[in-house]
N, C-alpha and C positions, 0 to 999 in steps of 0.2 A: 398630379391627380391620378394619372395612369399608373404610377408606381404604387399608390395605395390600393388601387383596384387589383393589381397583380398580387400585392401583399395579402389582401383579404382572400383572394382566390386560393393562393397557396396555403394560407392558414386554414381556411375552411375545408379544403380538400384533404389536407394531412390530418387534421384533428378528427375528422370523421372516419379515418382509416382504422380498421380493426387492429392493425399492427401497432398503431400509436397507443391504442387503449391497452393492448396486451403488453407492450413494452413499458408503458408508464406504470401500470399497476402490477404487472407480472415481475418486473425487474426487482423491486424491493422485496416481494415475496420470495423470489428465487434466492436473492442474496441472504435474506433472513434464514431461509430453510438450509442453505449451505452452511452458514455460520453456526446455527444451532446444531445441525446434523454432525458437522465435523467436531464441534465441541463435545457433543454427546459421545461420539465414537472415541475421541481422545480420552474422555473420562472413564468410559466403560472398558477400555483396553482393547477395543476392536482394532485390528490391524497391527497389533503388537505381537511379535514373535519372541519366544523365550530363547535367549542365546545361552550357549554353554561355554564357560571359560574354565580353563585350568589354572592352578596356582602352585608354583614351586615355592615351598616355605623352607628356607635354609635355617630359620630359627627354631623350627618345630614347636612354635608357640602361638604366633599370631594367626596362622592360617585357620586352625580349628575354631578358635574363638571368633574369628571373623565370620566363618561359615555359620556358626550358631546364631550370631547377631543378625545376619542377613536372612536366615530362615525365619527368625522371629519377626523381622521387619516386613517380609512379604507373605506372612502366613494368611492374611486376609484377602490377598489378591488371587483371583482365579488364574491369571496369567502373569507370573512374576517376570520382570524384565530379563533376568538371567539366572542361571544356576552356576554354582561354583564347586569344582572338584579339586580338592586340596591334596597335594602329595608332599610329604616331608623328604628332604634330601638336598643334595647340592645341585646347583644349576648346571655344572659341567657334566655331571653324570646323567641328568634327565633332559638336557636340551634337545638332543637328536630325537628322542622319543616324542617330546611335545611338539617339535617342529613338524614331525611326520603326521601327528594327529591334526594339526592345523592345516597342513597341505591337503590331506584327504577329507577335510571339512567335517571331521568329527568334533573338533573344537573350533570356535570362532576366534580364539586367541588365548593367550595365557599371561599371567602375571608372575613376577618373581619378587619375593620378599628376601632381600639379602641378609646375610648373617649379622651385619652391623647396623641393622635397621633402627635399633634404639638410639644409637649415637648419630647415625646418618640416615634419617628417614626418607629414603628415595625408593619409591615403588616403580619397578620396571614393567612395561607392557610390551608384548610381542603379538602382533595380529596382522592379518592379511589385508585389512581395510581400516577405515576410520570409524567403523561401527562400534568400537569399544570405547569411544571417547566419553560418551555420557556415563557408561557403566563405570569407567575408571574414576569419575567424579564421586559416585556413590561409595565406592570402595575406599577412596581417599578419605572421605569424611568419617567413615566408620573406623578406619584404622587410626585416624587422628584421635578419636575418643578413646580407643584402646590404649594408645601411647600415653595420653594424659592420665588415665587411670593408673597405668603402671608406674609412671613417674611420681604420681601422688602417693602411691603405696610405698615407693622407695623413700619418700620424704615423710612417711608415717602420717599422712593426712587422711582423716576419716571421710566416709561418704557424706556425712553431714556437712563437713567443711567444704567439700567439693560442690555440694548443692548451693551453698552460700556464695561461692566464688563464681560459678557458672550459671547464668540465668538468661532468659530472653527478655528483650525490651519491646514493649508494644508502643506504637505511635498512634495517638489520638489526633484527628484532624478537625480544625475549626475554621470557620470563616472569620475574617477580620471583624472585630466588634461583636461576635456572637459567642454565647456561652453554651450553645447546643452542638454536640459532637456530630460530625458528618457521617452519614452511612456509607458503607463500602460501595453499595450500588451507585450512589451519587458520585463518588470519586471515580469509579469506572466510567460512568457516563460522561463526566467532565473530561476524562482522558481520551475517550473515543470520539466525542462530539466534533472536535476539530477535523479529524480524518473524514467523518461523515459529511461535513460541510464541503470539504475539499473534493471529495468523491462525487457529490451531487453536482458541484460546479463543473467538474471534469465531464461527467456524464451528459449534462445539459448542453455544454458547449460543443462537444464532439458529436453528439447525436444530431444537433442542428447542422453542424459542418458536413457530416456525412450525407444527410438528406439533401443539403444544398449541392454537394458534389454530384450526387446521383441524379438530381433533377436536371442539372445542366447537361450532364452526359446523355440522359435519356432524350431530352429535347433536341440535343445536337445530333445524335445518331439517327433520330427519326425525321430530321429536317423540319420539325415543328418550329424550331428557333427562327427559321427564315420567315415563316408566316407571322410570328409575333413581332419580328423586327420591321415588318412592313407597316405595322400600325403604331408601334411605340419606339422610342429611342433606346439606344444601348444603355444609357444611364438609368432610364426608367425601368427597363427590364431587370437589370442587375440589382438596382435598389429595391424593387418590389420583391424579388426573390429573397434577398437578404432580410428585409423587414418581415416578410411573411413567416419564414422559418425561424426568425428570431422570436417572434411572438409565440410560436409553437413551443420553443424552448423555455420562454418565460412562463407559459402555462404549465408546462411539465414541472419546472422548478417550484412554482407556486404550490402545486399539489403536494410535492414532497415536503416543502417547508410547513405547510398547514398540517400534514400528517405528523411531522416531527414535533410540532407545537402541541398537538393534542396528545401524542404519546408521552411527551414530557410532563404535561399537565396531569395525565392519569397517574403517573408515578411520582408526582410532586417534585419534578425536576425542572429547573429553569434553564433549559437548553438554548432556547431562542429568545433574544431580546430585540426590541425595536432597532437598536443600532446594528446588531448583527444582521438582521433581516434587510435593512436598507443598504448596508455595505455589500451584502451578498448579491443583491440585484444589480448594484453599481458595477461590481467586478464581473458579474455574469454578462451584462450588456457589453462592457468594454472588451472582455475576453472573447465573446462570441463574434463581435464585429471584426476584431483582429484576425481571428481564424477564418471568418467568413470570407474576408478578402483573399486569404491564401487559398482556400478551398475553391472559390469561384474562379480564381485565376488559373489554378491547376486544371479545373474542369474545362476551361476554354481551350486548353492546349492539346488534349488527348481525345481520341475517338473511342477508346474502350475504357471501361472502369478498372480493368486489371492494371493497365499501364498507369492510370491516374493514382491508384492505390499505392503502387510501387514508388511513385514520385513523392507521395505524401508521407511515406513511412518515416523519413528522417525527422520531419516535424513532429510526428506522433511520438517518436522515441524521446525527443527533447521534452515533450509535455509530460512524459511518464516520470521524469526526475522527481517531482514532488511526491509521487506515490512511493518511491523508494526511500526518500529521506524524511517521511512525515514524522517518524519517532524522534529524529534528530531535531526537527523544527519545534516539536512540542517540548522537548527537554532542554533545548538550547535556542530559544527563539530570537535571541539578540546576539548570537555568535556572528563573527565576520562573514563566514560562508553563507549563512542564511540571509543576512542583510544584503550581501552582494547579489545573491540569486533573486532576491525580492525585487530588484530593479531590472531584471532580464524580462522584457515584455512577454515572451512566449510562456513564461511560468509565473509571472508576477501575480495574476489573480489567485492561483492555487496556493502559493506560499503566503500571500497576505491573508487569505481566508483562514488559514491555520493560525497565523499569528493573532488575528483579530479574535478568533474563537478562544484562544488561550488567554487573551487579555494582556498580551505582551507586545504592544505596538504603541506608537505615539501619533498624535494628530498630524505632525509634520510628515511622518513617514507615509501615512495614509494619503494625505493631499499630494505629496510629491510622486508617489507611485501612480495615483490617478492621473496626474499630469503626464507622466511618462506613457501611460496607456493611451491617453487621448491623442498624443502626438503620434504614437505608433499606429493607432487605428487610422488616423488621417493618412499616414503614409501607406498603410496596407491597402486601404480602399482606393486611394489614388492610383497606385501601381496596378492593382487588380483591374481597374477600369480601363487602363491602357492595354493590358493584355487581353481583356475580354473583348474590347472593341475591335482589335486587330485579328485575334486568333479564333474567334467563335465561329466564323464562317469558312475557315480553312479546313478542307476535308482531304484525307488521303495523303497528306504531306507531313513528313517528319520534321518537326520544328526543332531547330538547333538553338543552343544557348546564345551564340552571337546574335541571332535574329531576335530572341527575347530581349537581349540587352539593348538592341537598337529601338525596339518598341518602347521600352521603359524610358529611354532618353528622349524620345520624340515629344 
């Protein structure tokens, strides 16, 4: 009973905080603003500088044609990605001059079209950094078209024949059993939705974990914990805090999912289904309880938040793995790597949420990973209770790993 009173107190105190309101509603707005803002800047050319590259053309043929094609291609852009200065001549006679221009930063680099380019099409690039990598791809594609046209002319193929041979293929996407083509916006939403679910799960779990860690450290450093333990047991105090901040995380996640549901409905997109919603909350609860045990155990060991955060960094780095691999999971949801990582408890909720949102998982895998999480949660809470009971009232003493090991074995 006392645990529920503590849980309700923690929940009511935190949910009334202005920082909870700011974080809950401000975070999505901030993320949306950053995403749209960076997308707009990328599309508008803001932040792009025009690089200047030289070109030594030993053929005295391709360079000028390439320069003309590129000028035409970038004519509508206010800030073209690069300018190309072409010089006809041999590489041996011009190398020192171009090297000097690169070293004094007049040029960002230069390309060499060798004399045997038609028979051996290898374009050479010399630069002081990797900044020419993307530009070389553009030049490569344009030179390829010039070579194709030249070889077609040597075979006496007309432009009409070339148009018949070279063409683009468009892909139309349909749902199974549907005759209506899917819109591009719907395809993009389906691709990004798994990451959004995983990110919201990550945000909810670690927001609750950080609040739990901070609450324990604050009460420990101010000696309030001693007053609380005079009226309730260790288990009731720990359980109440975990439950209270867990309910806070559930509230926050519920707000996000409701917002995502209405946003999807507005654009006629079926992002959230009852199954996804149910499994989202299942993995959220299990993931939160797993990390809550870790966070409350760490909080009982340290007197300062700085030391506690340093100790928790390794766990946080492990949990970031799904953030790095999310595109791999979406495109290869049943690969050996993804299936193995789906059974690592620290990252199971995040990988499984992506797989579920993609629609590439089985009932057996869902049930088995939930069992793995339940067992892991029981272990995490049990070990955290041992550490919490022994370490919460130790002040001014640096706790060693052998001592923690003895507590866990007790």
